[in-house]
C-alpha positions as CSV (number, residue, x, y, z in Angstrom):
1,X,-18.6,-25.4,-12.1
2,X,-16.1,-22.8,-13.4
3,X,-18.3,-20.0,-12.1
4,X,-18.4,-21.6,-8.7
5,X,-14.6,-21.9,-8.7
6,X,-14.3,-18.3,-9.7
7,X,-16.5,-17.2,-6.8
8,X,-14.5,-19.4,-4.4
9,X,-11.3,-17.8,-5.7
10,X,-12.7,-14.3,-5.1
11,X,-13.8,-15.3,-1.6
12,X,-10.5,-16.8,-0.8
13,X,-8.6,-13.7,-2.0
14,X,-11.1,-11.4,-0.2
15,X,-10.9,-13.3,3.1
16,X,-7.3,-14.2,3.2
17,X,-5.3,-12.4,5.8
18,X,-3.1,-9.7,4.4
19,X,0.2,-11.4,4.9
20,X,3.0,-10.5,2.6
21,X,5.7,-13.1,2.0
22,X,8.2,-11.6,-0.4
23,X,10.7,-13.8,-2.3
24,X,13.3,-13.2,-4.9
25,X,13.9,-15.6,-7.8
26,X,13.6,-16.2,-11.5
27,X,10.6,-16.6,-13.7
28,X,11.2,-19.8,-15.5
29,X,8.0,-20.2,-17.6
30,X,5.3,-17.8,-18.7
31,X,2.1,-19.9,-19.0
32,X,-0.3,-17.2,-20.1
33,X,-0.9,-13.4,-19.7
34,X,-1.3,-13.6,-16.0
35,X,0.4,-16.8,-14.8
36,X,4.0,-17.8,-14.5
37,X,6.2,-20.5,-13.0
38,X,8.7,-19.0,-10.5
39,X,11.8,-20.5,-8.9
40,X,12.6,-18.9,-5.6
41,X,16.3,-18.3,-4.7
42,X,15.9,-19.9,-1.3
43,X,13.9,-22.8,0.0
44,X,10.3,-22.0,0.7
45,X,9.0,-25.2,2.2
46,X,10.2,-28.5,3.7
47,X,9.2,-32.0,3.0
48,X,8.1,-34.6,5.6
49,X,11.7,-35.3,6.5
50,X,12.5,-31.6,7.1
51,X,14.5,-31.3,3.9
52,X,14.2,-28.0,2.2
53,X,12.8,-27.9,-1.3
54,X,13.8,-25.5,-4.1
55,X,10.8,-26.3,-6.2
56,X,9.0,-23.8,-8.3
57,X,5.7,-22.0,-7.6
58,X,2.9,-21.4,-10.0
59,X,2.1,-17.7,-9.6
60,X,-1.1,-16.0,-10.7
61,X,-0.8,-12.2,-10.9
62,X,-3.0,-10.6,-8.2
63,X,-5.8,-8.3,-9.0
64,X,-5.7,-8.6,-12.8
65,X,-7.2,-10.8,-15.4
66,X,-5.6,-11.2,-18.8
67,X,-7.4,-12.4,-21.9
68,X,-7.4,-16.2,-22.4
69,X,-4.9,-17.6,-24.9
70,X,-7.6,-18.3,-27.5
71,X,-9.2,-14.9,-26.9
72,X,-8.3,-11.7,-28.8
73,X,-5.1,-10.2,-27.2
74,X,-4.5,-13.5,-25.3
75,X,-1.3,-14.3,-27.1
76,X,-0.2,-10.7,-27.1
77,X,-0.6,-10.5,-23.3
78,X,1.4,-13.8,-23.0
79,X,4.2,-12.5,-25.2
80,X,4.3,-9.2,-23.3
81,X,4.5,-10.9,-20.0
82,X,7.3,-13.1,-21.4
83,X,9.2,-10.1,-22.7
84,X,9.0,-8.5,-19.2
85,X,9.8,-11.3,-16.9
86,X,10.9,-14.6,-18.5
87,X,14.4,-15.5,-17.2
88,X,14.4,-12.3,-15.1
89,X,15.1,-11.9,-11.4
90,X,12.0,-10.6,-9.8
91,X,10.5,-10.0,-6.4
92,X,7.2,-11.9,-5.7
93,X,5.0,-10.7,-2.9
94,X,2.3,-13.3,-2.0
95,X,-1.2,-12.1,-1.4
96,X,-3.0,-15.5,-1.2
97,X,-3.2,-19.1,-2.5
98,X,-6.2,-19.9,-4.7
99,X,-8.4,-23.0,-5.0
100,X,-6.1,-24.3,-7.8
101,X,-3.0,-24.1,-5.5
102,X,-1.5,-21.1,-7.3
103,X,0.2,-18.4,-5.3
104,X,-1.6,-15.1,-5.9
105,X,1.0,-12.4,-6.0
106,X,2.4,-9.1,-7.1
107,X,5.5,-9.3,-9.2
108,X,8.1,-6.5,-9.1
109,X,10.9,-6.3,-11.7
110,X,13.2,-3.5,-10.6
111,X,11.1,-0.3,-10.6
112,X,8.3,-2.0,-12.7
113,X,5.2,-3.3,-10.9
114,X,4.4,-6.0,-13.5
115,X,0.7,-6.5,-12.6
116,X,0.1,-2.8,-13.1
117,X,2.2,-2.6,-16.2
118,X,0.1,-5.2,-18.0
119,X,-3.0,-3.2,-17.2
120,X,-1.4,0.0,-18.3
121,X,-0.5,-1.5,-21.7
122,X,-4.1,-2.6,-22.1
123,X,-3.3,-6.3,-21.9
124,X,-5.2,-7.1,-18.8
125,X,-8.3,-5.9,-16.8
126,X,-8.0,-4.6,-13.3
127,X,-10.0,-6.9,-11.1
128,X,-13.5,-5.5,-10.6
129,X,-13.5,-6.9,-7.1
130,X,-10.2,-5.9,-5.4
131,X,-8.3,-3.5,-7.5
132,X,-6.0,-1.0,-6.0
133,X,-6.3,2.6,-7.1
134,X,-3.1,2.3,-9.2
135,X,-4.6,-0.5,-11.2
136,X,-7.8,1.4,-11.8
137,X,-5.9,4.4,-12.9
138,X,-3.7,2.3,-15.2
139,X,-6.9,0.8,-16.8
140,X,-8.4,4.3,-17.3
141,X,-5.2,5.4,-19.0
142,X,-5.2,2.4,-21.3
143,X,-8.9,2.9,-22.2
144,X,-8.5,6.6,-23.0
145,X,-5.3,6.0,-25.1
146,X,-6.7,3.4,-26.4
147,X,-4.0,0.8,-25.9
148,X,-4.1,-3.0,-26.4
149,X,-7.5,-4.6,-26.0
150,X,-9.1,-1.2,-25.5
151,X,-8.6,-0.7,-29.3
152,X,-11.6,-3.1,-29.7
153,X,-15.1,-1.6,-29.8
154,X,-16.3,-3.9,-27.0
155,X,-13.5,-6.1,-25.6
156,X,-14.9,-9.1,-23.8
157,X,-13.6,-9.6,-20.3
158,X,-11.9,-13.0,-19.8
159,X,-14.4,-14.0,-17.0
160,X,-17.2,-13.6,-19.6
161,X,-15.2,-15.4,-22.2
162,X,-14.6,-18.3,-19.9
163,X,-18.2,-18.6,-18.9
164,X,-19.4,-18.5,-22.5
165,X,-16.8,-21.1,-23.6
166,X,-17.4,-23.5,-20.7
167,X,-21.1,-23.3,-21.4
168,X,-20.5,-24.0,-25.1
169,X,-18.5,-27.2,-24.1
170,X,-21.5,-28.7,-22.2
């Protein structure tokens, strides 16, 4: 089932029109190495009565995949993302919305493109499916250095980790 959802996610991101909705706001929670809760500065939706909501958005960082929390470097990636963006004012540029209702986005903190920075530090993989050239270059740099998870002889990608662990649970 997880694999099907991963495939659906990739299709959704691949087929979603390239609209770019950019919002400013504060990261209020870091969930893991590639997911945060974000509170936009201004209302981003209205309820059935037309009243604006200032709710938060669950943001999944676009085009990267960080290790799972129980995977090697998972907690390191989570702490690094927290150190970068928690309680910080950021710009979020929406790419898509996934099957889980998360906003898929790029996060910018001043001059730092956060998605790319995590890959550069060796704390996330550039997506094999839709990576930009800057992400691929950042991953090559991390591998050659070697930084972060690339210090391991054979780091296991999170999509393989999830597949193995979901199969072990059944």
